[in-house]
N, C-alpha and C positions, 0 to 999 in steps of 0.2 A: 465602629471602625474594626476592620478585620486585622487580626494579629497574624503575622507571617512567621511560620516556624522555621528554625534553622536546621531541622532534621532532614536527612537525606532519605528519600523514598526509593526503594529498589523493588522492582517487579520482575519475577521470573515465571516463565511458563514452560512446562514440559510438553513437547510435541512428539508423539510417538511416530516419527518418520525420520528418514535419513536427511542430512543437510541438503543433498542434491534434490530430493523430492520437495522439500520446503522451498528451496530456491526456484525450482521449475514452476511451482505453484504461484509464487508471488511475482514472477516475471512473465506471467501469461495473461493476456487480456481476457481470454475465454474463462480462465479460472476466476479472475476478479468479477467478471460478469455473472458467474454461476452463484455467487453468494453475497455480493455487496454493491456492484455497480451495474449500470445499464448502458451498453454501447461503448465500453472502455476501448481506447486505442493505445497500443503500446509497442514501440520498436525496441526490443530487448538488446541494446548495445550502448556503449558509451557514445554520447551525443544523440542518442535516439530520443524521439519525442514521445510524449504520452499525453493523453487526455482522460482524466477520470471524469465520468459522467454519471449523474444521478437523475432519475426521472420519477416524479411523484414519490419522493423518498421521505421516510420518517412520518411522525405524527402530523406534521404540517404539510406533507405532500409537496415538498419543494423540488424544483428542477434546476440544476446548475451544472457547470463544467469547471474543471480545474486543470489547466494545461501545465506542462513542465518539460524538463529535459533530464535525461539520465546522466549523472555525473560520474559514477563509478559502477562497474559491472564486472564482478569477478566470481564466477561460479565455483563453488557453491557458497561462498562466504560473504559477499558484499554486493548490495543493491542500493545505491544512493541516488536520490533524485531530489 
């Protein structure tokens, strides 16, 4: 049986870029496609639709899609979907 820890895990990552550059990168379908996805569709606005798409991804080469909607969009601090 797995024992569940009551400790909190906190992860921090330093990105050497302005908040605006990070925001513009993670709200761009082209940027997602350049490093992680294949054929991402993204409307960067509240209520905008997105589809994250993977083709032949990972060691098992799976292909799948994950659709959703953008709930909050406030440049450069908030991108919630």
